[in-house]
KEPAMAR-487876 format. One line per 2 residues: number of its first residue (from 1); for each residue z, y, x of C-alpha. Coordinates in pm, whole numbers. Each point is the difference from the previous one (the first is absolute). Layout:
REM KEPAMAR-487876
NUM> Z Y X  ...
REM end
This chain:
REM KEPAMAR-487876
1> 192 4474 9057  366 76 -65
3> 52 -373 -74  -136 -108 332
5> 323 140 199  215 -186 -252
7> -193 -325 88  164 -3 347
9> 347 -28 -156  -77 -282 -213
11> 177 -319 -25  -50 -261 287
13> 4 -367 40  -148 -279 224
15> -269 -230 28  -141 -298 207
17> -255 -67 270  -327 -150 -78
19> -130 -324 208  -287 108 187
21> -79 351 119  -274 149 225
23> -129 345 115  -198 191 261
25> -338 144 52  -354 -141 34
27> -248 150 253  -342 -89 135
29> -71 -44 349  -65 380 92
31> 370 59 -153  -134 147 -341
33> 204 -67 -301  -157 -260 -237
35> 41 121 -351  -8 -216 -315
37> 4 -329 201  150 -322 -185
39> 347 -123 73  81 -333 -154
41> 271 -254 52  -150 -317 126
43> -65 -278 -283  86 273 -301
45> -149 245 -199  272 265 90
47> -139 294 198  -75 370 31
49> -250 224 190  83 241 287
51> -1 363 -64  -244 256 141
53> 219 2 313  -23 -359 39
55> 363 -55 -93  128 -285 -216
57> 299 -159 -128  24 -323 -192
59> 289 -209 -146  75 -302 -209
61> 280 -193 -155  -154 -309 167
63> 3 -124 343  -322 10 183
65> -123 -80 368  -286 174 55
67> -208 326 -109  -377 30 -11
69> -164 314 68  -370 81 -105
71> -263 264 -49  -379 4 -76
73> -146 30 375  287 -120 182
75> 94 -341 85  301 -138 -201
77> 339 -39 196  291 -235 -92
79> 342 90 152  282 -260 -9
81> 348 126 -95  291 -115 166
83> 274 182 -175  71 122 -355
85> -55 358 53  -270 133 266
87> -38 359 43  -218 236 224
89> -285 -262 2  -303 142 185
91> -317 -210 -98  -333 82 196
93> -302 -115 -195  -338 -82 171
95> -340 88 -149  -167 -336 -135
97> -341 -7 169  -115 -259 -258
99> 63 222 -306  -116 343 146
101> -366 -66 -78  88 -91 -350
103> 263 271 -116  1 378 16
105> 330 88 75  88 358 -137
107> 208 251 165  82 380 -26
109> -213 134 -302  -207 -225 -184
111> -343 88 -110  -69 65 -375
113> -326 -183 39  -65 -378 29
115> 372 -75 -54  44 -307 -209
117> 354 127 -64  -123 309 -188
119> -240 -237 -219  295 -171 -122
121> 206 298 -48  -264 143 -227
123> 22 -345 -194  365 67 -45
125> -83 353 -149  -228 -148 -237
127> 244 -266 -134  333 155 39
129> 47 68 -378  -91 -334 -108
131> 334 -143 167  360 2 -106
133> 176 87 -329  -275 274 -52
135> -235 -293 -113  184 -57 -340
137> 110 199 -283  349 -77 -16
139> 210 -168 294  380 -91 62
141> 178 -164 292  330 -59 155
143> 117 203 303  258 -43 263
145> 71 268 244  240 -18 293
147> 92 325 186  188 -27 338
149> 103 270 256  68 -111 372
151> 168 200 300  -265 -76 256
153> -1 25 399  338 -169 22
155> 103 13 394  344 -17 175
157> 19 370 24  13 26 -390
159> 242 -283 -34  230 158 225
161> -22 361 -102  303 165 -185
163> -201 31 -313  52 -366 -69
165> 366 -30 134  188 -258 -213
167> -333 -114 -150  -118 -207 310
169> 9 -342 -231  -343 105 -162
171> -188 -36 310  96 -351 41
173> -369 -111 -71  -310 193 -41
175> -387 -89 -46  -315 125 125
177> -294 117 -208  -330 -175 -3
179> -187 332 -48  150 236 257
181> 211 -252 226  286 225 -20
183> 373 -157 -72  125 100 -333
185> 321 -37 -208  -40 -27 -395
187> 229 261 -157  -109 18 -373
189> -196 -226 -232  -89 53 -356
191> -176 -254 -213  -187 56 -359
193> -158 -222 -239  -251 181 -249
195> -247 -76 -279  -303 218 20
197> -247 64 -300  -318 206 27
199> -298 97 -206  -323 112 180
201> -143 126 -344  303 196 -86
203> 44 88 374  376 -87 -18
205> 223 -204 170  375 -89 -42
207> 253 -156 247  328 -145 -175
209> 284 -80 263  155 -318 -73
211> 238 -32 275  113 181 315
213> 248 -73 280  90 189 290
215> 245 -12 285  265 266 -63
217> -176 242 -224  55 -114 -341
219> 61 360 -123  -267 173 253
221> -331 -22 -227  -115 317 200
223> -28 -159 324  -164 -309 -111
225> -257 215 -226  -63 220 301
227> -95 -309 217  -229 -133 -274
229> -184 323 -33  -14 21 370
231> -211 -327 -9  -163 89 -312
233> -299 -255 -148  -355 39 156
235> -307 -160 -5  -195 -76 334
237> -334 37 -195  63 343 -65
239> -136 257 207  315 139 129
241> 350 -164 -2  296 253 -42
243> 321 -54 215  280 246 60
245> -199 271 -195  -314 -43 239
247> -338 -145 -86  -113 -278 251
249> -351 -93 18  -35 -348 -137
251> -204 -226 250  -166 -112 -319
253> -107 358 -114  -343 119 -36
255> 91 299 258  127 -298 220
257> -317 4 243  81 387 103
259> 337 -74 116  8 -376 92
261> -169 -243 238  -70 -334 -133
263> -70 -339 167  -115 -334 -153
265> 242 -220 211  -30 -346 -170
267> -57 -216 -303  199 -313 -115
269> 154 -143 -319  318 172 -127
271> 147 -253 -233  -316 -131 -157
273> -214 304 6  -242 98 287
275> 87 344 132  -99 256 239
277> 245 145 253  -52 378 45
279> 204 189 265  38 405 -51
281> 150 273 212  -19 372 -5
283> -287 205 135  225 287 94
285> 368 66 78  268 197 -202
287> -160 -83 -360  162 -195 -286
289> -184 -331 66  106 -356 78
291> -114 -285 214  -14 -366 -70
293> -214 -258 -152  -111 -141 -347
295> -126 -347 -122  -286 27 -270
297> -148 -263 -211  -365 -35 45
299> -102 -47 -366  225 234 -202
301> 57 256 296  364 -1 -112
303> 284 43 269  195 -331 87
305> 233 155 252  37 351 145
307> 261 131 258  8 388 65
309> 195 172 265  -4 370 45
311> -90 154 310  255 106 225
313> -165 331 44  -18 89 -363
315> 142 319 -105  320 -141 -179
317> 359 108 50  296 -204 8
319> -188 -307 -5  -81 -210 311
321> -194 -309 -146  -151 -70 -336
323> -96 -366 -36  -161 -169 -341
325> -102 -342 -74  -152 -126 -336
327> -89 -332 -114  -255 -94 -287
329> -76 -328 -181  -285 -123 -203
331> 46 -16 -387  -304 -187 -84
333> -242 3 279  -93 339 -25
335> 308 241 -90  242 73 293
337> 336 110 -122  294 154 235
339> 280 -245 50  181 154 296
341> 37 333 141  211 101 317
343> 99 354 110  182 72 325
345> 46 350 116  216 103 307
347> 192 332 -46  109 169 316
349> 57 355 113  -221 -69 294
351> -322 -228 56  124 -141 346
353> 10 -359 -8  354 -6 143
355> 124 253 -298  245 -149 -252
357> -102 21 -347  6 -192 -347
359> -231 -240 -132  -97 11 -364
361> -160 -299 -153  -136 -66 -323
363> -106 -370 -116  -165 -31 -321
365> -126 -325 -181  -201 -36 -316
367> -23 -327 -210  -69 -118 -347
369> -311 216 -75  -98 -4 -378
371> -293 197 -136  -149 141 -328
373> 307 17 -218  16 332 -146
375> 281 223 -96  8 313 -200
377> 4 328 169  362 54 -151
379> 124 -278 231  -80 204 307
381> 125 310 -120  359 -121 -99
383> 256 99 232  209 -263 191
385> 373 36 68  -12 94 359
387> 333 -170 49  115 -313 -170
389> 313 -185 146  -131 -352 -35
391> -314 90 204  221 93 304
393> 230 -270 -39  -191 -306 2
395> 182 -312 113  -107 -205 322
397> -166 -250 -226  -232 227 -127
399> -108 127 321  -34 -383 129
401> -247 -40 -282  -190 344 18
403> -45 55 363  -354 -50 81
405> 79 -12 379  347 -163 117
407> 218 269 222  2 -103 368
409> 361 -39 172  17 348 107
411> -91 130 -335  283 -204 -141
413> 226 135 252  -22 348 -138
415> 168 -85 -297  262 -179 183
417> 92 242 255  14 301 -228
419> 350 -40 -135  119 -7 349
421> -186 318 119  115 194 -276
423> 367 -55 85  -46 167 360
425> 117 360 14  -237 111 240
427> -282 -106 -202  125 178 -290
429> 36 324 206  -379 -31 129
431> -127 -66 -350  190 297 -128
433> -155 228 256  -342 -122 -72
435> 51 27 -378  115 391 38
437> -301 66 224  -216 -164 -242
439> 117 144 -342  155 329 155
441> 341 -95 -198  324 -124 141
443> 181 -241 -204  367 51 -64
445> 102 -273 -266  -197 67 -310
447> -105 356 93  -294 101 236
449> 71 338 194  -336 188 84
451> -307 47 38  135 25 390
453> -344 181 61  84 299 -228
455> 310 107 111  -99 295 177
457> -274 266 -124  -79 375 61
459> -144 262 -224  5 393 -21
461> 215 27 -265  263 -239 82
463> -32 0 381  126 -347 146
465> 68 -244 -292  214 -321 19
467> -38 -255 -274  212 -305 -98
469> -101 -244 -266  27 -353 -114
471> -53 -261 -281  155 -273 -171
473> -145 -358 112  139 -308 -78
475> -340 -173 47  -366 76 -43
477> -7 -111 -340  266 241 -133
479> -48 61 -372  143 353 70
481> 18 256 290  186 310 81
483> -125 255 263  119 331 138
485> 7 224 290  207 309 114
487> -150 286 232  90 292 161
489> -200 297 126  154 186 285
491> -219 298 -44  70 56 -381
493> 347 -136 14  -40 -202 -317
495> 45 -354 -111  -256 -182 -168
497> -9 -356 -167  -164 -248 -191
499> 56 -296 -214  -185 -260 -191
501> 25 -345 -184  -249 -252 -186
503> 82 -294 -168  -243 -276 -91
505> 66 -96 -381  -287 -266 -26
507> -136 -191 266  -289 -145 -176
509> -140 351 -94  178 171 253
511> 142 267 -235  198 233 226
513> 214 293 -80  77 272 255
515> 141 334 47  145 230 299
517> 92 373 93  -111 155 351
519> 63 359 128  -158 62 337
521> -250 201 165  -369 -90 -66
523> -366 80 132  -146 4 -357
525> -389 -20 -37  4 -249 296
527> -205 -232 -210  -255 65 -281
529> 129 -289 -237  339 81 -112
531> 322 -225 32  320 -5 -150
533> 163 -227 238  364 136 41
535> 60 -126 353  -359 79 133
537> -55 242 268  -305 84 167
539> -30 26 401  -105 372 -68
541> 366 87 -68  141 -127 304
543> -242 1 281  167 89 310
545> -309 203 137  -239 169 -212
547> -302 216 37  45 370 -104
549> 282 105 -252  115 -283 -184
551> 205 213 -226  -138 -87 -348
553> 271 -206 -116  188 -42 -338
555> 345 -89 -105  -37 -274 -284
557> 259 -165 -231  -193 -286 -172
559> 166 -238 -256  -232 -254 -128
561> 46 -332 -259  -265 -238 -94
563> -143 -346 -10  -261 -205 88
565> -170 -339 -100  -274 -224 144
567> -169 -156 -320  -267 -142 229
569> 10 -111 361  -6 300 240
571> -62 232 -305  317 248 -71
573> 64 241 -262  263 246 92
575> 181 268 -235  190 267 179
577> 211 292 -127  92 265 247
579> 189 310 54  -37 238 292
581> 89 344 117  -167 118 282
583> 52 346 215  -112 111 344
585> 181 -138 293  -73 281 249
587> 5 398 -16  -386 -12 136
589> -131 -209 -285  -28 102 -371
591> -65 -204 -327  58 301 -219
593> -207 8 -339  -33 252 -296
595> 152 -81 -313  -216 -10 -314
597> 120 -32 -354  -272 -78 -282
599> -280 83 245  119 356 110
601> 179 62 329  371 93 -32
603> 15 192 351  260 -254 78
605> -42 -193 359  178 -300 59
607> 98 -204 317  94 -315 -153
609> -162 -266 -206  155 -223 -221
611> -226 -299 -163  26 -310 -184
613> -295 -225 11  -114 -333 -164
615> -240 -212 215  -178 -294 -110
617> -158 -193 310  -231 -290 20
619> -5 -214 345  -262 -253 82
621> 24 -181 342  -221 -316 -48
623> 34 -254 269  327 137 100
625> 239 -273 108  381 43 -12
627> 307 -236 75  324 -26 -173
629> 82 25 -369  268 283 2
631> -3 339 -102  -173 76 347
633> -292 -205 114  -138 30 348
635> -376 58 33  -152 -259 238
637> -354 105 23  74 363 42
639> -317 233 36  -235 -305 -94
641> -42 42 -374  -135 297 -210
643> 209 222 -196  -63 173 -308
645> 207 254 -185  -39 207 -309
647> 275 256 -111  67 242 -291
649> 280 259 26  117 208 -282
651> 229 296 57  279 96 -221
653> 67 379 -90  343 84 -139
655> 143 -363 30  291 23 254
657> -97 347 64  -369 -82 97
659> -217 290 101  -356 -148 -22
661> -199 -212 -270  -313 -179 171
663> -181 -308 23  -118 -143 309
665> -249 -314 82  -20 -168 349
667> -183 -297 145  -15 -170 336
669> -214 -287 124  45 -130 368
671> -194 -292 113  -11 -181 376
673> -327 -128 110  -62 -266 266
675> -348 86 101  -124 -310 179
677> 30 34 370  -2 370 21
679> 323 48 -99  240 124 -306
681> -39 271 -240  261 175 -203
683> -93 218 -284  187 204 -266
685> -119 228 -272  254 200 -199
687> -81 229 -300  202 206 -235
689> 52 295 -230  276 200 -177
691> -107 122 -328  244 298 -40
693> 127 326 203  282 -104 255
695> 156 151 302  -39 -90 344
697> 243 -278 8  -160 -172 -285
699> -362 21 134  -201 -212 245
701> 10 151 347  -282 -194 237
703> 266 -177 210  -35 141 380
705> 147 -136 286  189 202 249
707> 170 -281 155  -133 -191 339
709> -21 -330 -186  -332 -108 -145
711> 70 -31 -368  -230 -205 -221
713> -91 196 -304  85 348 113
715> -230 245 178  116 26 356
717> -166 346 40  136 179 -287
719> 333 167 -22  249 -50 -318
721> -118 195 -272  -308 129 146
723> -205 -126 -297  138 -39 -349
725> -172 -147 -296  63 -118 -359
727> -305 -216 -10  -107 -188 305
729> -192 -315 143  55 -130 341
731> -150 -273 209  139 -140 331
733> -172 -253 231  127 -136 315
735> -167 -286 203  129 -196 287
737> -293 -191 216  275 -212 158
739> -134 67 334  -366 -104 -47
741> -130 278 172  232 52 281
743> -52 -377 63  -335 76 130
745> 83 305 257  101 -111 345
747> 339 108 120  116 16 -369
749> -55 -343 -127  318 -137 156
751> 245 254 -133  -67 -126 -368
753> -34 327 -152  -123 36 -355
755> -199 291 -144  107 172 -309
757> -217 262 -208  100 176 -301
759> -159 244 -277  227 197 -263
761> -145 238 -270  156 140 -311
763> -135 212 -298  230 220 -186
765> 26 288 -278  261 230 -117
767> 4 184 -326  62 358 -36
769> 297 -60 -225  158 -173 280
771> -89 277 230  157 236 -250
773> 328 -195 6  42 3 384
775> 239 253 130  86 -198 334
777> -112 104 346  -260 -266 5
779> -361 114 -81  -175 -236 -221
781> -322 -144 137  -183 -323 -135
783> -250 -191 209  -315 71 -238
785> -239 -29 272  153 -356 89
787> 225 11 323  -62 -275 248
789> 97 -100 350  -70 -287 231
791> 175 -170 262  -43 -262 313
793> 277 -211 123  71 -231 281
795> 257 -263 -128  198 -291 153
797> 98 206 290  286 -240 161
799> -57 -187 -337  230 223 -208
801> -164 345 -13  -316 197 -119
803> -100 327 102  -222 197 -236
805> -194 311 73  -75 188 -337
807> -253 263 -66  -16 256 -293
809> -359 -2 -170  20 321 -204
811> 208 290 -122  47 101 361
813> 53 339 -60  313 -36 -206
815> 299 185 163  138 -211 276
817> -243 -300 -79  46 -275 255
819> -342 -108 116  101 -286 225
821> 321 -196 16  156 -331 146
823> 207 -240 -182  150 -344 72
825> 167 -279 -169  214 -292 127
827> -55 -367 -165  -19 -379 53
829> -320 -162 -61  -177 -324 82
REM end
């Protein structure tokens, strides 16, 4: 979501008027809206249908003298046009007496029995896997994709606002959307030409980018990739279509009859194929559904044309409209292949018609299909250089030859106007503000100051804490980066710091070396899976408000050095050497341990740990998408791919004064699941064991949570160090229903709230040898009976907040056990 705030400050340009425009509402004699009526320019095939409120908008580059309105059961009307633009038309349609005896007009909820539209829908289900590229063993095709952003709802108040002072020239010409009827101004465009290869036997697909051109963002692949992922590929034949991290029920879904009404509206030739026209619309409000119509062939039962418009009442944040059109062509009298896909979304902070926002449009064209030419599996596994200079700098002649659709005049204007706009000082200021809010860093020459959101903090060791940091930044594809911070605690009167650096040595294998040092106060044991990230810091260490005594903090001096490499896409091997010293940061917390030599306790007790380690980590993130090719890459589809980690750590004794020798194995598996129309589940399994005796600071405390924030992969009703283990296995489940339950409750359905449930469980053991080493003020207890807790939450409060009610399942007799608690979390989501 952070990129959406930047969109409002993107580069602006001008556009031109269309030749004929009409809009208005269609009603019957009683004043009720007529939904899904046909609106067609006279003597043409250019038309649209009215929405569920009877509203329509239609435009054309050509000049027409009339509009024809028709619908089954009503008399066809023809209205003359006396001027180029005719808005706020009100059409009253009269019932046709001659057709009432022959046609059944469906309204409201349609029956699931004796409905010819449902008979056709069942035929589609039976044949849906026999169409498209799935019909062949292998396939390839050319793809042209055009992405565009437009500032919409342009009016005089916006043009005269102080925000655009000095930039009024960009409003000299605007255009009007044929979907929403709102005025808009194009502000960004990106074009891409690709070659796509696929193998249905190997279940592999590969897209090779051959050309990319955009208006003013030559070096911002992050924004471009983010937009592309926003409009990820989909198949209308699937039961659920995923947009904006939400699963919409497809009108062609096998479960569609439970959430849609279907009406057989018409039958006619579409091209040279006889097709049926079916209109569909939601049975209930507030669900993730569409409205629209589709044309289906009468023999292959393949879709010829389809349009989908998200219901305005759908539980979707920041998006006012979603509209999709797809067209298919016949390959050999029976197989239909997609040739055009158009996707429009209207982003806005409010859903009211007059609210301003930003259109996001994607037009994808497909051509030159070739089938059954196999390529070996190695072809699909070979990595392609994510950035090639010539791909992003193709000459104009290349685009003239490879565009499958010519740019309109307003789209061409985006390229021309940009250079002028970038010279306007006020625009530069607006863009810098947006970039700072989006990234959290403020750019000064080649250095970023931040992150600005972590300047202030508080904990019981440091009291009020002030932190100021920064990083080098010459561009998103920097081959090296330095980063650091300085912090001061007014409670302990101490200065802390951290500095790190990394350098990409080989772009193809992504061989990277890194190192750094940090002296700080930290809540160790805040997560089960260890990390040696020099600049990492958990929220538990700086939460302003906490539950109970949050004093179990340590002073850490951590130095690391290592390298990682990516031999296969999204598979990373990392080797890290580290050295750290640990001691308590408060007088009320102890990490003391008994000293043992040759298996015998010496009677000495130490309060400081010095420990070098070598760690080998394997990271696999299939389906992860990134942008950029520098030492740091931006993850585009964060939270939308599985993560697997396996790590082996070896502790060194008597090397650099190391206190302990030990071996540790750890594993983690996180998987998000889109479960049809009932929401999204996030699951995590963690396991680990330490084979040799070690003191408290080197064990695996079960991560409690004494903050007021809901922290995933922690236990909200546990205190820090309440359970300590050397062997553990944990499970975390969190399911978001997306408002499916609340949408059925009167009084709640219009609030767009979302239901979230959670379950957390952990099993652990602690050896007698580890207990014998302990000289701290922490009493070791492992959850051998499997500790568990559960939660219910209400999300999407004011669109940015979730409130969780947490319940402890067992170990209720532990001293100070918290049986119930309330936590919350802020976040932006669609």
